[in-house]
C-alpha positions in Angstrom: 116.4 16.3 47.9 113.8 15.5 45.3 116.2 15.6 42.2 114.1 17.6 40.2 111.0 15.8 41.3 108.2 16.9 43.5 106.4 14.5 46.1 102.9 13.6 45.0 101.3 15.9 47.8 103.8 18.8 47.0 103.0 18.5 43.2 99.1 18.7 44.1 99.7 21.7 46.1 101.7 23.5 43.6 99.2 22.7 41.2 96.4 24.5 43.5 98.8 27.2 44.0 99.2 27.6 40.3 95.7 27.6 39.8 94.9 30.3 42.1 97.6 32.3 40.8 96.3 31.9 37.3 92.7 33.0 38.3 94.3 35.8 40.3 96.2 36.8 37.1 93.1 36.5 35.1 91.0 38.6 37.5 93.3 41.4 37.6 93.8 41.3 33.7 89.9 41.5 33.3 89.8 44.6 34.9 92.7 46.3 33.1 91.1 49.4 31.3 90.3 49.2 27.6 91.9 52.0 26.0 91.5 53.9 22.6 93.5 52.7 19.7 95.1 56.0 19.8 96.4 55.9 23.2 100.2 54.9 23.8 99.8 55.2 27.5 100.1 52.1 29.6 97.5 51.7 32.3 97.4 49.2 35.1 94.4 48.8 38.1 95.6 48.0 41.6 93.7 47.4 44.9 95.8 47.8 47.7 95.4 45.7 50.9 93.4 48.9 52.7 90.7 48.7 49.9 92.0 51.7 48.2 91.4 51.2 44.3 94.2 52.8 42.0 94.6 53.6 38.4 98.3 53.8 37.3 99.0 55.6 34.2 102.6 55.5 32.3 103.2 58.1 29.8 107.0 57.7 29.0 107.2 61.2 27.1 105.4 62.9 30.2 107.3 65.8 31.1 104.9 66.4 34.0 103.3 64.0 36.4 100.3 64.3 38.7 97.8 62.4 40.7 94.3 63.0 42.2 92.5 61.2 45.2 88.6 61.4 45.2 87.3 60.5 48.5 83.4 59.4 48.4 82.5 61.8 51.0 81.2 65.4 50.5 78.9 67.9 51.9 76.3 65.5 51.9 77.9 64.0 55.1 78.3 67.3 56.9 76.5 66.9 60.4 73.1 68.9 60.7 74.6 71.4 63.3 78.0 71.6 61.6 77.3 72.5 57.9 80.3 73.0 56.0 82.2 70.5 58.1 83.5 68.2 55.1 84.5 71.6 53.0 86.6 72.7 56.3 88.2 69.2 56.4 89.4 69.6 52.6 91.3 72.8 53.9 92.6 71.4 57.1 94.3 68.3 55.2 97.0 70.6 53.8 98.3 72.1 56.8 100.5 69.8 58.1 101.0 66.0 59.1 103.0 64.1 61.3 105.9 63.5 59.0 105.7 66.9 57.4 104.5 69.1 60.0 105.2 72.7 58.6 101.6 74.1 57.5 102.7 75.1 54.2 105.4 72.6 53.3 103.5 70.5 50.8 102.1 73.5 49.0 105.9 75.0 49.1 107.1 71.7 47.6 104.7 71.7 44.7 104.9 75.2 43.7 108.8 75.3 43.9 109.0 72.2 41.7 106.5 74.0 39.1 103.7 72.5 40.0 99.9 73.2 41.1 97.6 71.8 43.6 94.0 72.5 44.9 91.0 70.5 45.8 86.9 70.8 45.7 84.4 69.4 47.7 81.3 68.4 45.9 78.0 66.7 47.4 79.2 63.2 47.5 83.0 63.4 46.8 86.0 65.4 47.7 88.8 65.5 45.1 92.4 66.4 45.9 94.9 66.9 43.0 98.4 68.0 42.1 100.7 68.2 39.3 104.9 68.6 39.3 107.9 67.9 37.3 107.9 64.6 36.7 111.3 63.7 38.3 109.6 64.9 41.8 106.6 62.6 41.8 108.0 60.2 44.6 108.3 63.0 47.0 105.0 64.9 46.2 103.2 61.4 46.5 104.9 61.3 49.8 103.6 64.3 51.1 100.5 63.8 49.4 99.6 60.4 50.9 100.4 61.7 54.4 97.4 64.1 54.2 95.2 61.1 54.4 97.4 58.8 56.6 98.4 61.2 59.0 97.0 64.8 59.3 97.7 66.8 62.3 94.6 69.2 62.4 96.9 71.4 64.5 94.7 73.6 67.1 96.2 77.0 66.2 95.5 76.5 62.6 92.0 75.2 62.9 91.0 78.6 64.0 92.7 80.7 61.9 91.6 78.3 58.7 87.8 78.6 59.6 88.2 82.3 58.9 89.7 81.3 55.4 86.4 79.3 54.6 84.4 81.9 55.7 86.3 84.3 53.6 85.5 82.0 50.7 82.0 82.1 51.4 82.1 86.0 51.9 83.6 86.4 48.4 80.6 84.8 46.7 78.0 86.8 48.4 77.2 88.6 45.2 77.8 85.8 42.9 74.4 85.0 41.0 75.1 81.1 40.5 75.8 80.6 44.2 72.9 82.5 45.0 70.7 80.6 42.9 72.2 77.5 44.3 71.3 78.6 48.0 67.6 78.8 46.4 67.9 75.4 44.7 68.7 74.0 48.3 65.8 76.1 50.0 63.2 74.4 48.0 64.7 71.0 47.9 63.4 68.4 50.3 64.6 69.3 53.7 65.3 65.7 54.6 67.5 65.4 51.8 71.4 66.3 52.6 71.3 68.4 49.7 69.4 71.1 51.2 72.1 71.8 53.8 74.4 74.8 53.7 77.9 73.4 51.9 80.5 76.1 52.3 80.3 77.0 56.1 81.2 80.2 57.6 82.1 81.2 61.1 78.8 80.6 62.2 78.3 77.0 61.4 82.2 76.5 62.1 81.9 78.0 65.3 84.9 77.5 67.7 84.4 78.3 71.4 85.0 77.1 74.6 81.5 75.7 74.8 81.4 74.6 71.4 84.9 73.5 70.2 85.7 72.9 66.6 88.6 70.5 66.6 86.9 67.6 68.2 84.3 67.7 65.7 86.5 68.1 62.8 88.6 65.1 64.3 85.8 62.9 64.6 84.3 63.7 61.3 87.4 62.4 59.8 87.5 59.6 61.5 84.0 58.4 60.8 83.8 59.5 57.2 87.5 59.1 55.7 88.9 55.7 55.1 91.0 54.0 52.5 88.2 51.8 51.3 86.2 54.9 50.4 89.2 56.2 48.2 90.2 55.9 44.5 93.3 57.1 43.4 95.1 57.8 39.9 99.0 58.6 39.2 100.1 59.7 35.8 103.7 60.0 35.3 106.7 59.1 33.0 107.8 56.2 35.0 107.0 52.7 34.3 103.9 50.7 35.9 106.1 48.9 38.1 107.9 52.1 39.5 104.4 53.6 39.7 103.0 50.9 41.6 106.2 51.0 43.9 105.7 54.4 44.9 102.1 54.1 45.5 101.7 50.8 47.4 103.8 51.6 50.7 102.9 55.5 50.8 98.7 54.8 50.3 98.7 51.5 52.2 99.5 53.4 55.3 95.8 55.1 55.0 93.8 53.5 57.7 90.8 51.0 56.6 87.8 51.8 58.7 85.7 49.9 56.7 82.8 52.5 56.0 80.3 52.7 53.4 79.4 55.2 51.2 76.3 57.3 52.3 73.3 57.0 50.3 70.9 59.6 49.9 67.5 58.0 49.0 65.3 60.5 50.0 63.8 62.1 46.8 65.5 65.5 46.1 62.2 67.2 45.7 59.4 66.4 48.3 56.4 65.4 46.1 54.0 67.5 47.1 56.0 70.6 46.0 55.9 69.7 42.5 55.2 71.1 40.1 56.3 74.5 41.1 57.7 77.6 39.4 60.9 79.5 41.5 61.3 83.0 40.9 64.5 84.3 42.3 66.1 87.9 42.2 69.4 88.2 40.4 71.9 90.9 40.8 73.3 91.0 37.6 71.3 91.5 34.1 70.4 87.6 33.6 67.7 86.1 32.4 67.6 82.1 32.7 64.6 79.4 32.7 65.9 76.1 33.8 63.6 73.3 34.2 64.5 70.4 36.5 62.8 66.7 36.3 63.3 64.2 39.1 64.3 60.7 37.4 66.3 57.7 38.8 69.6 57.5 39.0 71.5 56.9 35.8 74.9 55.7 37.1 74.0 51.7 36.3 73.1 52.6 32.8 76.5 54.2 31.5 76.6 51.4 28.9 73.5 52.5 27.3 73.3 56.4 28.3 69.5 56.9 27.8 69.8 60.1 29.4 72.2 61.4 27.2 70.0 60.1 24.0 67.4 62.0 25.4 69.4 65.1 26.3 71.2 65.4 22.9 67.7 65.8 21.3 66.4 68.1 23.6 69.5 70.5 23.5 69.9 69.9 19.7 70.4 73.4 17.9 69.8 72.5 14.4 66.9 73.8 12.2 63.6 73.2 13.7 64.8 72.4 17.3 63.6 73.9 20.3 66.3 76.4 20.3 66.5 77.2 16.8 62.5 78.1 17.0 63.2 79.8 20.5 66.1 82.0 19.0 64.6 82.9 15.7 61.4 84.1 17.4 63.7 86.4 19.8 62.9 84.5 23.0 66.3 82.7 23.8 70.1 83.2 23.8 71.3 79.7 24.5 70.0 76.1 25.9 71.6 73.2 27.0 70.1 70.0 28.2 71.6 67.1 30.4 71.9 65.5 33.7 71.6 67.8 36.7 72.4 65.9 40.1 72.8 62.2 40.5 73.3 60.8 44.0 73.5 57.1 42.8 69.7 56.8 43.9 68.2 60.0 42.2 69.0 62.3 39.5 67.7 65.2 37.7 67.4 65.8 34.0 67.5 69.7 33.5 66.7 71.8 30.5 68.4 75.4 31.3 67.5 78.3 29.0 69.0 81.7 28.7 66.2 84.3 27.9 66.2 87.4 26.3 64.3 90.3 27.5 61.4 89.6 25.3 61.6 85.6 26.1 61.2 86.6 29.9 58.0 88.5 29.0 56.7 85.7 27.4 58.1 83.0 29.7 54.8 81.3 29.8 54.9 81.0 26.0 58.4 79.2 26.3 57.3 76.8 28.9 54.3 74.9 26.7 57.2 75.0 23.4 59.4 72.7 26.0 56.7 70.4 26.5 55.6 70.6 22.9 59.2 69.5 21.9 59.3 66.8 24.6 56.0 65.3 23.1 57.6 65.2 19.4 60.5 63.4 20.8 58.4 60.9 22.4 56.3 60.4 19.3 59.2 60.4 16.6 62.5 60.8 18.3 63.1 57.4 19.2 64.9 56.0 16.2 67.4 53.1 15.9 69.0 55.1 13.1 69.5 58.2 15.2 71.0 56.0 18.0 73.2 54.6 15.2 74.5 57.8 14.3 75.1 58.9 18.0 77.1 55.6 18.4 79.2 55.8 15.5 80.1 59.6 16.6 81.1 58.4 20.0 83.2 55.5 18.5 85.1 57.8 16.4 85.7 60.4 19.0 87.0 57.4 21.1 89.0 55.8 18.4 91.1 59.5 17.8 90.8 60.6 21.5 93.3 63.1 22.3 95.3 63.0 25.7 94.5 65.7 28.2 97.1 67.4 30.2 98.3 65.0 33.2 96.4 66.8 36.1 93.1 67.0 34.5 93.7 63.2 33.1 94.1 62.1 36.9 91.3 64.1 38.2 88.9 62.6 35.7 90.1 59.2 36.1 90.3 59.3 39.9 86.6 60.7 40.0 85.2 58.1 37.4 86.9 55.2 39.1 84.1 55.8 42.1 81.4 55.0 39.3 82.9 52.8 36.6 84.7 49.0 36.7 88.3 49.8 35.9 87.9 47.6 32.8 85.5 50.7 31.6 87.0 53.7 33.0 88.7 54.9 29.7 85.7 53.8 27.6 82.7 54.6 29.8 81.9 58.2 28.6 81.9 56.8 24.8 80.0 53.5 25.2 76.6 53.4 23.7 76.4 49.6 23.5 72.8 48.9 22.2 69.9 50.6 21.1 67.7 50.8 24.3 64.1 52.5 23.3 62.5 51.5 26.5 65.0 53.3 28.7 64.4 56.4 26.6 60.8 56.1 27.2 61.2 55.9 30.7 63.2 58.9 31.0 60.7 60.8 28.3 57.6 59.6 30.6 58.9 61.6 33.8 59.4 64.7 31.7 56.0 66.3 32.2 54.4 69.5 33.4 53.4 67.6 36.7 57.0 66.7 37.5 59.1 69.7 37.3 60.5 72.3 39.5 61.1 75.4 37.4 63.5 77.9 38.3 63.3 81.5 36.9 66.3 83.8 37.6 65.5 87.2 36.8 66.6 91.3 37.8 64.1 92.8 40.1 61.2 90.4 39.6 59.1 92.4 41.8 58.0 89.5 44.1 54.7 89.9 46.3 55.6 87.7 49.2 59.3 87.0 48.9 61.4 84.8 51.1 65.0 84.9 51.8 67.8 82.5 51.7 69.5 82.4 55.0 73.3 82.6 54.4 73.3 84.6 50.5 69.8 86.7 51.6 68.8 85.8 48.2 64.9 87.0 47.4 62.7 84.1 45.8 59.1 83.2 45.7 57.6 79.7 44.9 54.1 79.5 43.2 52.1 76.3 42.1 52.0 75.1 38.4 48.7 74.0 36.8 50.0 71.3 34.2 46.5 71.5 32.6 47.2 75.1 31.5 50.7 74.5 30.4 49.6 71.9 28.1 46.9 74.1 26.6 48.4 77.3 26.3 51.4 76.9 23.8 52.0 79.1 21.1 50.7 77.4 18.0 52.7 79.1 15.4 55.8 78.6 17.1 54.9 74.8 18.0 54.4 74.2 14.4 57.9 75.2 13.4 59.2 72.3 15.5 60.9 69.7 13.8 63.3 67.0 15.0 67.1 66.7 13.5 67.7 65.2 10.3 70.6 62.8 9.5 74.1 64.6 10.3 75.9 65.4 6.9 79.2 66.1 8.5 80.0 62.8 10.1 83.4 62.0 8.7 83.9 59.7 5.9 87.7 59.9 5.1 89.8 59.3 8.1 92.8 58.7 6.4 96.3 60.1 7.6 98.5 62.3 5.2 101.5 60.5 4.3 104.7 62.1 4.8 107.0 63.5 8.1 105.5 66.1 10.4 106.8 69.4 10.0 109.4 71.0 12.4 107.5 74.1 11.9 105.1 76.2 9.9 106.5 77.1 6.4 105.4 80.5 4.7 103.5 79.9 1.5 103.8 81.9 -1.6 100.5 82.6 -3.2 100.8 85.3 -5.2 98.2 87.2 -2.8 98.4 89.7 -0.3 97.3 87.2 2.2 100.0 86.0 4.8 99.7 82.1 4.6 101.6 79.5 6.9 101.2 76.1 6.4 102.6 72.9 8.5 101.6 69.3 7.9 101.4 67.7 11.5 100.4 64.2 12.1 102.2 63.4 15.2 99.2 62.6 17.4 97.9 60.0 14.9 94.4 62.0 14.3 93.0 62.8 11.1 92.3 66.6 12.3 93.3 70.1 11.3 93.1 73.3 12.6 92.9 76.4 10.4 93.2 80.1 11.6 92.4 83.2 9.6 92.8 86.6 11.0 91.2 89.6 9.3 93.0 92.5 10.6 91.5 95.9 9.9 92.1 99.4 11.0 88.1 99.5 11.2 88.3 97.5 14.6 90.0 99.8 16.8 89.3 103.0 15.3 87.1 104.1 18.2 84.8 102.8 21.1 81.9 102.8 18.6 83.9 101.0 16.0 84.7 98.4 18.7 81.2 97.9 19.6 80.3 97.4 16.0 82.9 94.9 15.5 81.1 92.7 18.3 77.8 93.1 16.8 79.0 92.2 13.3 80.5 89.1 14.9 77.5 88.5 16.8 75.1 88.5 13.7 77.5 86.2 11.8 77.6 83.3 14.6 73.8 83.6 14.9 73.4 83.2 11.2 75.9 79.9 11.3 74.6 78.3 14.4 71.5 76.3 13.5 73.4 75.2 10.2 76.8 74.5 11.9 75.8 72.8 14.9 75.5 69.4 13.2 79.4 69.9 12.3 80.0 70.5 16.0 78.3 67.1 16.9 80.6 65.3 14.5 83.8 66.8 15.7 84.1 70.0 13.8 84.4 73.0 16.0 84.5 76.4 15.0 84.7 80.2 16.5 84.6 83.6 15.2 85.7 86.1 17.5 86.7 89.7 17.7 90.2 91.2 19.1 92.2 94.2 19.0 93.2 93.9 15.5 89.7 92.8 13.9 88.4 89.2 13.7 89.4 85.7 13.7 88.0 82.7 12.2 89.0 79.3 13.6 88.1 75.8 12.5 89.2 72.7 13.8 88.5 69.0 14.1 88.4 66.0 11.5 89.6 67.4 8.1 87.3 65.4 6.0 84.7 68.0 5.8 86.4 70.8 7.3 86.6 72.8 4.0 82.8 72.5 3.6 82.2 74.4 7.1 84.7 76.8 6.3 83.2 77.7 2.8 79.9 78.6 4.8 81.6 80.7 7.6 83.4 82.8 4.9 80.1 83.3 3.1 78.4 84.7 6.4 81.7 86.8 6.9 81.3 88.4 3.4 77.8 88.7 3.5 76.3 88.7 7.0 72.4 88.9 7.2 71.7 92.0 9.7 67.9 92.0 10.8 66.7 94.4 13.3 65.4 91.8 15.7 69.0 90.2 16.1 70.7 93.4 16.5 68.3 94.7 19.4 68.9 91.5 21.0 72.8 91.7 20.3 72.8 95.3 21.2 70.9 94.3 24.5 73.5 91.5 25.4 76.2 93.8 24.9 74.8 96.3 27.4 73.8 93.8 30.0 77.5 92.5 29.9 79.0 95.9 30.1 76.7 96.8 33.1 77.4 93.4 34.7 81.0 94.1 34.7 80.2 96.6 37.1 79.1 93.7 39.4 82.2 91.5 39.4 84.0 90.4 42.4 86.2 93.2 43.6 89.6 91.7 42.1 88.4 90.9 38.9 87.5 94.7 38.7 90.6 95.9 39.8 92.6 93.7 37.1 90.4 94.5 34.4 90.9 98.3 35.1 94.7 97.5 34.6 94.4 95.8 31.2 92.0 98.5 30.2 94.1 101.5 31.1 97.3 99.8 29.8 96.6 97.9 26.5 96.5 100.2 23.5 93.1 99.8 21.4 91.0 99.0 24.6 88.1 101.2 25.6 86.5 101.9 28.8 83.4 100.4 29.7 81.9 103.5 30.1 83.0 104.5 26.5 81.7 101.2 24.9 78.4 101.3 27.1 77.6 104.6 25.6 78.4 103.7 21.9 76.1 100.7 22.6 73.3 102.8 23.6 73.6 104.7 20.4 74.4 102.8 17.6 71.6 101.9 14.9 71.2 99.0 12.7 71.4 101.2 9.5 75.3 101.9 10.8 75.9 98.5 11.3 74.8 97.4 8.2 77.3 100.4 6.9 80.2 99.3 9.2 79.5 95.8 7.7 79.8 96.9 4.1 83.2 98.6 4.6 84.5 96.5 7.5 87.1 94.6 4.9 87.6 97.5 2.5 91.4 97.5 4.2 92.5 94.4 5.8 95.7 92.7 6.5 94.8 89.1 6.4 96.9 86.4 7.9 96.0 82.4 7.8 97.7 79.3 9.3 96.6 75.8 8.2 98.1 72.8 10.6 97.5 69.1 10.8 96.3 66.5 8.7 96.3 69.0 5.6 98.2 68.6 2.5 99.9 72.0 0.9 97.7 71.4 -2.1 94.7 71.4 0.4 96.1 74.6 2.4 96.3 76.4 -1.1 92.8 75.7 -1.7 91.7 76.8 1.5 93.7 80.3 0.9 92.0 80.5 -2.8 88.6 80.1 -0.7 89.2 83.1 1.5 90.7 85.1 -1.4 87.5 84.3 -3.6 85.0 84.9 -1.0 85.9 87.8 1.4 89.2 89.6 -0.1 87.7 90.1 -3.5 87.3 93.9 -3.2 89.7 94.6 -0.4 92.9 96.7 -0.2 95.6 95.6 1.8 97.0 97.6 4.8 99.4 96.8 7.4 97.5 96.7 11.0 100.2 96.6 13.6 100.0 95.1 16.8 98.9 96.7 20.1 101.5 97.4 22.8 101.6 98.1 26.6 101.6 101.8 28.0 104.6 102.5 30.3 103.9 103.5 33.9 105.6 106.5 34.9 108.3 106.1 37.8 106.5 106.9 40.5 103.5 104.5 41.8 100.1 105.5 40.7 96.9 104.9 43.1 93.8 104.5 41.8 90.4 103.8 43.9 87.4 102.2 42.4 83.7 102.4 43.5 82.7 98.7 43.6 79.2 97.4 45.6 80.4 94.8 47.1 81.2 94.1 50.9 85.1 92.7 50.1 88.0 94.8 49.6 89.7 94.1 46.5 93.6 95.0 45.9 95.9 94.3 43.2 99.4 95.8 42.8 100.8 95.8 39.3 104.8 96.4 38.8 106.0 96.6 35.3 109.3 95.6 33.9 111.4 98.4 31.9 111.1 96.6 28.5 110.4 93.6 26.4 113.3 92.0 26.2 113.4 88.2 27.0 116.1 89.1 29.9 113.9 91.3 31.3 110.6 88.7 31.0 112.8 86.0 32.6 113.4 87.9 35.5 110.1 88.4 36.3 108.8 85.3 35.4 111.4 83.7 38.0 110.5 86.3 40.7 106.9 85.3 40.2 107.7 81.7 40.5 109.8 82.5 43.9 107.4 84.6 45.5 104.3 83.1 44.9 104.1 80.3 47.7 105.7 82.4 50.4 103.2 85.4 49.5 100.2 83.0 49.8 101.8 81.5 52.9 102.1 84.9 54.8 98.9 86.9 53.6 96.7 84.4 53.3 97.7 81.5 55.6 99.3 83.6 58.4 97.6 86.8 58.5 94.3 85.5 57.1 93.5 88.5 55.3 91.3 86.5 52.6 90.4 83.7 50.6 91.7 85.1 47.3 95.3 85.5 47.4 98.0 85.1 45.2 101.3 87.0 43.7 101.9 85.9 39.9 103.5 87.1 36.6 101.3 89.7 34.9 102.8 89.5 31.6 100.5 91.2 28.8 101.5 91.2 25.4 105.3 90.6 26.1 105.5 92.9 28.7 107.0 91.6 32.1 105.4 92.4 35.3 104.0 91.0 38.6 100.7 91.3 40.0 100.0 90.8 43.9 96.2 90.0 44.4 94.1 90.4 47.7 90.4 90.2 48.1 89.7 90.6 51.9 86.3 90.2 53.8 87.8 92.4 56.6 90.9 94.5 56.0 91.0 97.9 54.7 93.1 98.8 51.4 95.7 100.3 53.6 95.7 97.3 55.8 96.5 95.0 53.1 99.0 97.4 51.3 101.0 97.4 54.9 101.0 93.9 55.1 102.4 93.6 51.3 104.9 96.1 52.1 106.1 94.4 55.0 106.2 91.0 53.4 108.5 92.5 50.9 110.7 94.0 53.4 111.0 90.8 55.1 111.3 88.8 52.1 114.2 91.0 50.5 116.7 89.1 52.9 115.4 85.5 52.0 116.1 86.3 48.4 119.5 87.8 48.7 120.6 84.6 50.4 118.8 82.3 48.1 121.0 79.2 47.7 122.5 78.3 44.4 120.8 74.9 44.5 117.4 76.6 45.4 117.6 79.0 42.8 118.6 76.4 40.1 115.3 74.7 41.2 113.0 77.6 40.7 114.6 78.2 37.5 113.8 74.8 36.5 110.4 74.9 37.8 110.0 78.0 35.5 111.7 76.4 32.6 109.4 73.4 32.6 106.2 75.6 32.8 107.4 77.7 29.6 108.3 74.5 27.7 105.5 72.5 28.8 104.8 69.4 26.5 102.2 69.7 23.7 99.6 67.0 24.3 96.9 67.8 21.4 97.2 69.1 18.0 95.3 72.3 19.6 98.2 73.0 21.8 100.7 73.4 18.9 98.1 75.0 16.7 97.7 78.0 19.3 101.4 78.1 20.0 102.1 78.7 16.2 99.3 81.2 16.1 100.6 83.2 19.0 103.9 83.1 17.1 102.5 84.4 13.8 100.4 87.2 15.9 103.8 88.2 17.3 105.6 88.4 14.1 107.9 85.6 15.0 108.5 83.6 12.1 111.2 81.3 13.6 108.8 79.9 16.1 111.2 79.6 19.1 110.1 81.9 21.4 109.7 79.5 24.2 113.3 78.6 23.5 114.5 81.9 23.9 112.6 82.8 27.1 114.0 79.4 28.6 117.4 79.9 28.0 117.0 83.7 29.3 115.5 82.1 32.6 118.6 79.8 32.7 120.9 82.8 32.5 119.1 85.1 35.4 121.5 85.7 38.2 120.8 86.6 41.9 122.4 89.9 41.4 119.8 90.4 38.4 117.0 89.5 40.5 117.9 91.4 43.5 118.1 94.6 41.2 114.7 94.0 40.0 113.2 93.2 43.3 114.5 96.2 44.7 113.5 98.4 42.1 110.1 96.8 41.6 109.0 95.6 45.0 110.8 98.0 47.7 110.9 101.2 45.8 107.8 100.2 43.6 109.0 102.2 40.6 106.6 101.7 37.6 103.8 100.6 39.8 100.1 100.8 39.7 98.0 100.0 42.9 94.3 99.6 42.2 91.8 99.0 45.3 88.4 99.1 45.8 87.1 101.8 48.7 90.3 103.4 49.4 92.1 106.3 48.3 93.6 107.3 45.0 92.9 108.5 41.6 89.2 108.0 40.6 88.5 105.8 37.5 88.2 108.5 35.1 91.1 110.6 36.0 93.4 107.5 36.2 92.3 106.4 32.7 93.0 109.9 31.4 96.6 110.0 32.8 97.2 106.4 32.0 96.1 106.3 28.3 98.4 109.2 27.5 101.5 107.5 28.4 104.0 106.0 25.7 104.5 102.3 25.2 107.0 100.1 27.1 110.3 100.1 25.1 110.8 96.9 23.1 114.1 96.3 24.9 
């Protein structure tokens, strides 16, 4: 007994222990993330005994939970004789663990509890992720963690899943992005792992008696996957203590093999290959010029961001910028600049320019202009005032940052935890601590004609002596560049127009919140005008932002395929005229879009409300009086023609699904009809169309966010004075969906692709909430078993899914398969067999399981609004539907709750077993051709409302 006193020696030891505990507490506290003042979440960084780092995010109001685990292993770690092994391992980890041996158990659990899951393999990282109804986070985490602690790698599934990887490879054979990527690998340094094939196929993942795949797979997992290379983010409504209690025991089971992240310190390009130009053959009508400059890694410079500073100037689109000069000369359609790859040892800074046909012809003029602009930045672009402007905008954006959905937040944070200290993980993307001119110059000194690899992607480039990439058969050719020629051959008339950006006039000054309560729903304002105006003050997210939508509905937009084409060309002119002037607004947190739709055009402006009215006024002026030039007309028309032609080169299932929408949505026009019109229209016709476009109009507006009623009315007056002064009001009804006949219609499309595309669309009988609920619930129940049967068990293809296919409130189900090996008849036979087998399963579904599936659907319907834009978009959709009670979500959720087993079986038998009101569209099979099918379907009446 000590009677409350500690012996001297014990007291000394106690003091030491307290000191150590205090230091440990301070060390942990120093690693807790710095968060935005607008962020109400709680965060905790922890490191498990096995070295796994985790960030816990507690959001008490979250209705969904999510997790993401990032492994610092990727395709760059593939053995040379097993290319694609990291990607294959990513697939195999989903297919059973010691605790949960059933191959589809994880997927089925996530899907049946309203969630989604997936993974991706990058060069240095593999990221696994899921979301789920928040109450089921512990069970989902248990299954998730087991994939990394005790995967089975079941031998029977190894051979089956390699076929799935091959299907994924096959599906992208005609994808120009993947084809260009294969050329980028071909011209890279052969000593750099980037040069290797990353996806994998049946050849690289050979599985024979002499070369079995499973031992290599297990060996790769054991020699590359280790807990100390893993970072985890878990997001849920549970407290931080509860989240930590979920994470520690489950993820501590992952073995720490004390591995190190692979260093890729070889240069990405062999020095003796630079400078060079690589010409690549494109399948689609695309023209792109990309300049790739090797620079040092930027990972350790995230607090100063020199690459971002330089890229901000290179990619600027304001008056006199590189892009503005190229666009006004008719040479470019878009331009972007930024970091390409960054391995931690080396990086690239890339400038990518989408060229017009004329720009492609004059690409030798475009290159010198790029270097002229770089030189201007060297001479006058390094400015502390410019830095402070960028810094101010970054700080404002961080101060008023809105939360993303849990899944994307978890994915982002798990990935960033590999690169940033825990304290900085939330603020790292926004940090610009200090002016760093020497760092900016260091990058600019590397942006020279002697240190560049230029990629030119174009259709049919007429290559003299082409090479071909091994796996994608992409034709390409590389030639040397003379730096002196580039610097001496620039077009002086265009170079003289180049200017660096001026001070941004759109930086918000007034960031105050409008006083008063957030309104429960929009109210209809009486303006004394023909415009239908809705207003809702909303400050629930604590951001001084607003969104304004203005729809100018007019019968002129959908009178014919020709009028649809003219509407698109008119919208292009409006956006083109705005781009240079409004680019500064985008940098300052004001976003806008002008887009066409079935009833006319819509203007959307959103962001900080301080200068929103200034931007909207300029947009309205352009809508009322668009400048239409011959040069822009020709470019826009060619772009439209190219896009329409490229639709015929999309992957097969994209084409089958697009056909269904074209055939069934009133007011849409076939690709062929629009292509004919686009080739025929003239500039005088467009000018006449523009003058009369708003002669008859049905205008509607929504003002939502940090706005007073008076501000909303003032915006209404702007619209009325600028755009509607000479307009006559005419109601424009909403489009509907055409009703399918009772008997199934089969359609066959001719598509130039080695894979078979298959889409089965089955339509509901009316647009009532009750029918929509039955189809939504059926889609939920069928999704996982359909995937398991067709994709996992039968291995018919990589792209396989069953989903609700609702369009304009018309319920439907879609069953989609793209196969590299099966015929349309084989796929349909497998789908039919699945329907027949699953009938008994559905008929015997338990009340508990049915309620679980209902809750999964309801959670998706009533998903939490996390940003102002989520609510604005929901309100706008309700206004478009004509629902002034703004309660469609609640009604649909209630209808789902009321669905009975008998009601589901009735729909299942009619829609799937008997295929009443079904449309089957395939590529390369039997059925009506495109024209006959369109003629038949476009004559059909609309689906009844109830």
